[in-house]
Residue frames relative to the residue before (quaternion, step in Angstrom):
aa qw qx qy qz dx dy dz
X 1.0000 0.0000 0.0000 0.0000 0.00 0.00 0.00
X 0.1049 -0.7803 0.6156 0.0344 3.53 -1.12 0.83
X 0.4632 -0.6857 0.5041 0.2473 3.52 -1.40 0.15
X 0.4461 -0.6952 0.4526 0.3360 3.61 1.16 -0.35
X 0.5417 0.5548 -0.4249 0.4670 3.61 1.24 0.53
X 0.3431 -0.7728 0.4989 0.1903 3.58 -0.44 1.19
X 0.2945 -0.7856 0.5289 0.1283 3.50 -0.86 1.07
X 0.8035 -0.0255 0.0613 0.5916 3.55 1.17 -0.53
X 0.3082 -0.6850 0.6140 0.2424 3.52 -1.30 0.48
X 0.1577 -0.8172 0.5481 0.0831 3.63 -0.42 1.09
X 0.3833 -0.7009 0.5505 0.2425 3.56 -1.23 0.43
X 0.3753 -0.7305 0.5267 0.2191 3.45 -0.94 0.94
X 0.2460 -0.7688 0.5710 0.1497 3.64 -0.62 1.14
X 0.7819 -0.1606 0.1282 0.5886 3.62 0.98 -0.84
X 0.0740 -0.7375 0.6688 0.0581 3.46 -1.39 0.46
X 0.1363 0.7922 -0.5663 0.1820 3.54 -0.04 1.40
X 0.8370 0.0073 -0.0801 0.5412 3.50 -0.71 1.16
X 0.7762 -0.2814 0.2113 0.5232 3.55 -0.50 -1.15
X 0.6157 0.5679 -0.3206 0.4422 3.56 1.31 0.06
X 0.1134 -0.7783 0.6173 0.0205 3.51 -0.83 1.21
X 0.1221 -0.8089 0.5746 0.0224 3.63 -0.62 1.09
X 0.1198 -0.8226 0.5559 -0.0002 3.48 -0.73 1.14
X 0.2863 -0.6772 0.6453 0.2073 3.54 -1.32 0.49
X 0.1812 0.7898 -0.5498 0.2028 3.58 -0.39 1.20
X 0.4799 -0.6361 0.5247 0.2996 3.59 -1.36 0.39
X 0.5447 0.6419 -0.3949 0.3678 3.56 1.18 -0.54
X 0.2718 -0.7548 0.5744 0.1627 3.55 -0.84 1.08
X 0.0720 -0.8062 0.5860 -0.0400 3.51 -0.84 1.13
X 0.2737 -0.7245 0.6043 0.1872 3.51 -1.37 0.21
X 0.6454 -0.5252 0.3672 0.4156 3.54 -1.12 0.47
X 0.7874 0.3025 -0.2201 0.4899 3.57 -0.92 0.93
X 0.4595 0.6817 -0.4461 0.3537 3.60 1.29 -0.17
X 0.3425 -0.7023 0.5880 0.2093 3.60 -1.13 0.65
X 0.0128 -0.7858 0.6152 -0.0619 3.56 -0.73 1.21
X 0.3065 -0.7100 0.5961 0.2158 3.62 -0.93 0.89
X 0.0880 -0.7699 0.6321 0.0013 3.56 -0.74 1.18
X 0.7958 -0.1084 0.0342 0.5948 3.60 -0.34 1.18
X 0.7444 -0.4397 0.2033 0.4596 3.57 1.01 0.82
X 0.6424 0.5117 -0.3349 0.4619 3.63 1.18 -0.28
X 0.3948 -0.7249 0.5189 0.2222 3.57 -0.79 1.00
X 0.0389 0.8080 -0.5807 0.0915 3.61 -0.51 1.23
X 0.3993 -0.7365 0.5068 0.2032 3.61 -1.17 0.50
X 0.4591 -0.6834 0.5101 0.2492 3.48 -0.94 1.01
X 0.1215 -0.8352 0.5357 0.0275 3.55 -0.75 1.10
X 0.7836 -0.0260 -0.0499 0.6187 3.52 1.37 -0.21
X 0.3229 -0.7345 0.5790 0.1448 3.56 -1.22 0.69
X 0.1323 -0.7862 0.6020 0.0449 3.56 -0.91 1.00
X 0.6967 -0.4946 0.3110 0.4162 3.55 -1.27 0.25
X 0.7911 0.2765 -0.1360 0.5284 3.53 1.17 -0.62
X 0.8153 0.0012 -0.0051 0.5789 3.59 1.21 0.35
X 0.4465 -0.6783 0.5224 0.2603 3.56 -1.07 -0.69
X 0.3235 -0.7211 0.5770 0.2059 3.61 -1.35 0.22
X 0.1245 -0.7608 0.6336 0.0644 3.50 -1.15 0.72
X 0.3366 -0.7457 0.5398 0.1981 3.53 -1.26 0.51
X 0.2500 -0.7554 0.5966 0.1043 3.52 -1.09 0.94
X 0.3238 -0.7401 0.5508 0.2099 3.61 -0.48 1.02
X 0.6492 -0.4780 0.3936 0.4418 3.60 -1.28 0.24
X 0.6157 0.5415 -0.3456 0.4564 3.63 0.98 -0.73
X 0.6604 0.5019 -0.3150 0.4612 3.62 0.89 -0.89
X 0.6830 0.4938 -0.3039 0.4442 3.55 0.90 -1.02
X 0.6142 0.5737 -0.3512 0.4127 3.59 1.08 -0.64
X 0.8089 0.3250 -0.1277 0.4731 3.58 1.00 -0.84
X 0.5993 0.5411 -0.3409 0.4815 3.60 1.31 0.32
X 0.4633 -0.6341 0.5405 0.3019 3.54 -1.26 0.56
X 0.1794 -0.8625 0.4621 0.1024 3.58 0.42 1.29
X 0.5623 0.6088 -0.4047 0.3865 3.60 1.11 -0.51
X 0.6651 0.5017 -0.3137 0.4556 3.61 1.20 -0.33
X 0.5998 0.5421 -0.3597 0.4658 3.54 1.30 0.05
X 0.5534 0.5052 -0.4412 0.4938 3.49 0.70 1.26
X 0.7741 0.3234 -0.2436 0.4867 3.52 -1.18 0.40
X 0.7571 -0.2856 0.2342 0.5389 3.61 -0.05 -1.29
X 0.0941 -0.7965 0.5967 0.0251 3.58 -1.12 0.76
X 0.4631 -0.6369 0.5252 0.3225 3.51 -1.25 0.39
X 0.0024 -0.7865 0.6170 0.0269 3.56 -1.08 0.76
X 0.0318 -0.7546 0.6544 -0.0367 3.48 -1.25 0.85
X 0.3278 -0.7392 0.5426 0.2274 3.62 -0.72 0.94
X 0.5963 -0.5529 0.4169 0.4061 3.64 -1.14 0.44
X 0.5888 -0.5864 0.4332 0.3489 3.56 -1.13 0.64
X 0.2371 -0.7370 0.6049 0.1862 3.59 -1.15 0.56
X 0.6367 -0.5349 0.3736 0.4111 3.58 -1.13 0.45
X 0.7762 0.2896 -0.2352 0.5082 3.63 -0.78 0.96
X 0.4797 0.6684 -0.4566 0.3387 3.62 1.24 -0.09
X 0.5250 -0.6078 0.4808 0.3519 3.55 -1.14 0.51
X 0.3081 -0.7855 0.5129 0.1579 3.53 -0.78 1.03
X 0.0386 0.7839 -0.6154 0.0729 3.56 -0.73 1.15
X 0.7241 0.4145 -0.2926 0.4672 3.61 -1.19 -0.06
X 0.4946 -0.5958 0.4703 0.4233 3.62 -0.66 -1.15
X 0.6863 -0.4980 0.3513 0.3969 3.48 -1.32 0.21
X 0.0201 0.8113 -0.5789 0.0787 3.54 -0.52 1.23
X 0.3562 -0.7717 0.4991 0.1690 3.56 -0.82 1.05
X 0.3735 -0.7010 0.5131 0.3252 3.55 1.08 -0.74
X 0.5223 0.5818 -0.4056 0.4734 3.61 1.30 0.49
X 0.3090 -0.7691 0.5434 0.1333 3.58 -0.41 1.30
X 0.2291 -0.7890 0.5550 0.1305 3.58 -0.75 1.02
X 0.8174 -0.0116 0.0809 0.5703 3.62 0.97 -0.75
X 0.3585 -0.6477 0.6164 0.2684 3.48 -1.40 0.20
X 0.1576 -0.7969 0.5764 0.0890 3.58 -0.64 1.04
X 0.2799 -0.7347 0.5942 0.1697 3.58 -1.30 0.42
X 0.3721 -0.7333 0.5230 0.2242 3.50 -0.76 1.00
X 0.2260 -0.8090 0.5340 0.0966 3.57 -0.65 1.12
X 0.8029 -0.0522 0.0677 0.5899 3.58 1.11 -0.54
X 0.0674 -0.7401 0.6659 0.0664 3.55 -1.25 0.60
X 0.1236 -0.8030 0.5830 0.0055 3.55 -0.77 1.16
X 0.2396 -0.7630 0.5811 0.1507 3.56 -0.67 1.01
X 0.1834 -0.8062 0.5605 0.0472 3.55 -0.50 1.27
X 0.6083 -0.5415 0.3675 0.4491 3.67 1.15 0.07
X 0.8144 0.1286 -0.0622 0.5624 3.62 0.52 -1.10
X 0.7757 0.0970 -0.0853 0.6178 3.63 1.22 0.16
X 0.3217 -0.7105 0.5870 0.2172 3.51 -1.44 0.08
X 0.2440 -0.7168 0.6267 0.1843 3.60 -1.02 0.78
X 0.0849 -0.7870 0.6111 0.0077 3.55 -0.84 1.09
X 0.1417 -0.7929 0.5896 0.0598 3.57 -0.76 1.12
X 0.0732 -0.8196 0.5679 -0.0208 3.53 -0.78 1.12
X 0.2500 -0.7698 0.5767 0.1115 3.55 -0.91 0.99
X 0.0188 -0.7713 0.6361 -0.0148 3.57 -1.06 0.94
X 0.6587 -0.4483 0.4089 0.4450 3.51 -1.34 0.24
X 0.6032 -0.6016 0.3920 0.3473 3.65 -0.96 0.95
X 0.6423 0.5680 -0.3452 0.3817 3.63 0.90 -0.80
X 0.6726 0.4822 -0.2994 0.4749 3.58 1.22 -0.39
X 0.5227 0.6493 -0.4295 0.3473 3.63 1.13 -0.32
X 0.5371 0.6275 -0.3985 0.3987 3.66 1.10 -0.52
X 0.7530 0.4029 -0.2000 0.4803 3.57 1.10 -0.77
X 0.6226 0.4940 -0.3479 0.4973 3.56 1.30 0.16
X 0.1318 -0.8646 0.4842 -0.0251 3.46 -0.39 1.35
X 0.4873 -0.6480 0.4703 0.3485 3.72 -0.67 0.85
X 0.8334 0.0884 -0.1660 0.5197 3.52 -0.94 1.15
X 0.5354 0.5981 -0.4167 0.4265 3.57 1.22 0.36
X 0.6071 -0.5842 0.4092 0.3504 3.60 -1.29 0.09
X 0.0217 0.7598 -0.6498 -0.0012 3.57 -1.32 0.57
X 0.2535 -0.7464 0.5882 0.1806 3.53 -1.16 0.48
X 0.0764 -0.7677 0.6361 0.0092 3.57 -0.83 1.10
X 0.8346 -0.1336 0.0222 0.5340 3.54 -0.63 1.22
X 0.7640 -0.4186 0.1737 0.4592 3.52 1.04 0.95
X 0.6095 0.5579 -0.3317 0.4552 3.55 1.36 -0.13
X 0.3494 -0.7291 0.5466 0.2182 3.63 -0.81 0.96
X 0.0782 0.7922 -0.5962 0.1037 3.53 -0.78 1.10
X 0.4470 -0.6733 0.5320 0.2527 3.55 -1.36 0.39
X 0.3888 -0.6951 0.5648 0.2162 3.58 -0.94 0.95
X 0.2836 -0.7546 0.5734 0.1459 3.56 -0.97 1.02
X 0.8139 -0.0367 0.0714 0.5754 3.54 0.67 -1.11
X 0.1646 -0.7726 0.6075 0.0834 3.53 -1.18 0.59
X 0.0903 -0.7892 0.6071 0.0206 3.64 -0.85 1.03
X 0.8036 -0.3196 0.1784 0.4694 3.55 -1.24 -0.18
X 0.8203 -0.0315 0.0049 0.5711 3.60 0.93 -0.75
X 0.6744 0.4373 -0.2939 0.5173 3.60 1.21 0.30
X 0.0627 -0.7565 0.6399 0.1191 3.57 -1.26 0.17
X 0.3426 -0.7407 0.5519 0.1717 3.58 -1.29 0.54
X 0.0971 -0.7580 0.6422 0.0605 3.56 -1.03 0.91
X 0.2237 -0.7284 0.6228 0.1776 3.54 -1.29 0.41
X 0.0985 -0.8209 0.5625 -0.0032 3.49 -0.64 1.19
X 0.3830 -0.7272 0.5229 0.2259 3.58 -0.75 1.02
X 0.6763 -0.5251 0.3451 0.3844 3.58 -1.26 0.59
X 0.6149 0.5595 -0.3621 0.4217 3.62 0.95 -0.68
X 0.6861 0.4716 -0.2757 0.4805 3.54 0.90 -0.95
X 0.6479 0.5171 -0.3242 0.4558 3.56 0.98 -0.75
X 0.6701 0.5153 -0.2732 0.4591 3.55 1.06 -0.75
X 0.7944 0.3659 -0.1448 0.4626 3.54 0.89 -1.09
X 0.6984 0.3914 -0.2914 0.5236 3.58 1.26 0.36
X 0.6361 -0.5157 0.3758 0.4339 3.58 -1.17 0.02
X 0.3516 0.7327 -0.4883 0.3178 3.56 1.31 0.09
X 0.6099 0.5823 -0.3550 0.4037 3.58 1.02 -0.77
X 0.6801 0.4795 -0.3017 0.4653 3.65 1.15 -0.34
X 0.5077 0.6753 -0.4111 0.3422 3.55 1.30 -0.25
X 0.0237 0.7695 -0.6382 -0.0065 3.49 -1.23 0.56
X 0.6825 -0.4312 0.3345 0.4862 3.62 -1.17 0.08
X 0.7756 0.3064 -0.2766 0.4777 3.47 -0.91 1.09
X 0.4813 0.6670 -0.4240 0.3790 3.58 1.29 -0.21
X 0.2720 -0.7451 0.5814 0.1811 3.56 -1.01 0.72
X 0.1010 -0.7982 0.5935 0.0229 3.59 -1.22 0.75
X 0.4955 -0.6090 0.5262 0.3268 3.51 -1.25 0.43
X 0.0723 -0.8141 0.5761 0.0104 3.54 -0.86 0.98
X 0.0437 -0.7499 0.6598 0.0191 3.59 -0.92 1.00
X 0.3291 -0.7568 0.5428 0.1558 3.49 -0.66 1.17
X 0.6692 -0.5249 0.3358 0.4048 3.57 -1.21 0.25
X 0.5142 -0.6936 0.4098 0.2944 3.57 -0.72 1.05
X 0.6773 0.5175 -0.2669 0.4497 3.48 1.01 -0.98
X 0.6052 0.5332 -0.3332 0.4882 3.54 1.07 -0.77
X 0.6732 0.4868 -0.3197 0.4557 3.63 0.84 -0.74
X 0.6481 0.5211 -0.3228 0.4518 3.58 1.00 -0.80
X 0.6650 0.5051 -0.3123 0.4530 3.58 0.93 -1.03
X 0.6721 0.5115 -0.3090 0.4371 3.56 0.90 -0.95
X 0.6405 0.5220 -0.3216 0.4624 3.55 1.01 -0.87
X 0.6950 0.4888 -0.2979 0.4351 3.59 0.73 -0.98
X 0.6649 0.5008 -0.2991 0.4665 3.57 1.01 -0.93
X 0.6349 0.5468 -0.3353 0.4307 3.56 0.97 -0.87
X 0.7117 0.4511 -0.2614 0.4708 3.60 0.93 -0.81
X 0.6293 0.5215 -0.3478 0.4594 3.58 1.20 -0.59
X 0.7592 0.3839 -0.1921 0.4891 3.50 0.97 -0.86
X 0.3108 -0.7775 0.4906 0.2413 3.63 1.25 -0.25
X 0.5008 0.5784 -0.4847 0.4239 3.56 0.89 0.91
X 0.6514 -0.5546 0.3815 0.3499 3.52 -1.33 0.49
X 0.7943 -0.1525 0.1343 0.5725 3.56 0.98 -0.82
X 0.2013 -0.7688 0.5940 0.1246 3.56 -1.24 0.39
X 0.4393 -0.6531 0.5296 0.3163 3.58 -1.11 0.59
X 0.6351 -0.5414 0.3913 0.3879 3.54 -1.25 0.34
X 0.5802 0.5651 -0.3654 0.4588 3.61 1.20 -0.46
X 0.6330 0.5201 -0.3051 0.4855 3.54 1.18 -0.73
X 0.6117 0.5594 -0.3308 0.4511 3.50 1.10 -0.87
X 0.6606 0.5172 -0.2914 0.4595 3.53 0.95 -1.07
X 0.6358 0.5355 -0.3217 0.4533 3.58 0.95 -0.81
X 0.6725 0.4960 -0.2929 0.4647 3.53 0.91 -0.90
X 0.6421 0.5230 -0.3179 0.4617 3.58 1.00 -0.92
X 0.6868 0.5072 -0.2905 0.4321 3.60 0.96 -0.94
X 0.6230 0.5615 -0.3422 0.4236 3.57 1.21 -0.42
X 0.6635 0.4979 -0.3134 0.4623 3.65 1.24 -0.20
């Protein structure tokens, strides 16, 4: 389990086959779970200046692999007793999103991301979402896009500064939104529900 708060920007030394080798200050042990750009991966070797993780064919199929070069976000899994910040993040990427626009507002940036429509159900206005491992708040949700507002500090201190129109990113939707939608779908035997319908059902209990 993770929180979506990036602990370090690591440098990619190599990415050959299934092995991604990073230069990082983070001290790890074999078998540790580390979120790399939001994807939970396992440490398979430790080096003098960092560590290596393995990406299964399944992982490589569902990740924006072009972002696993130069620099990447890393976050170690939470330990019992850690202070909880951000939101509950599993490190399971649901979709690859595509940035459709970035607007510089002066004191912040509006970032618009498009995903397959089937994932929009799990993206809630004012709810949480994880983009390349970073916990963020959703501002608006449309038919197949959503809007985030990113402060200058986050833009400067993450790989977000390298994003541009057309960039792809790893997206993990809110775990609780997925659970609620799944339960209600099976209880009502419908294909999908709007969030207005979800609110109506919740209000009836």
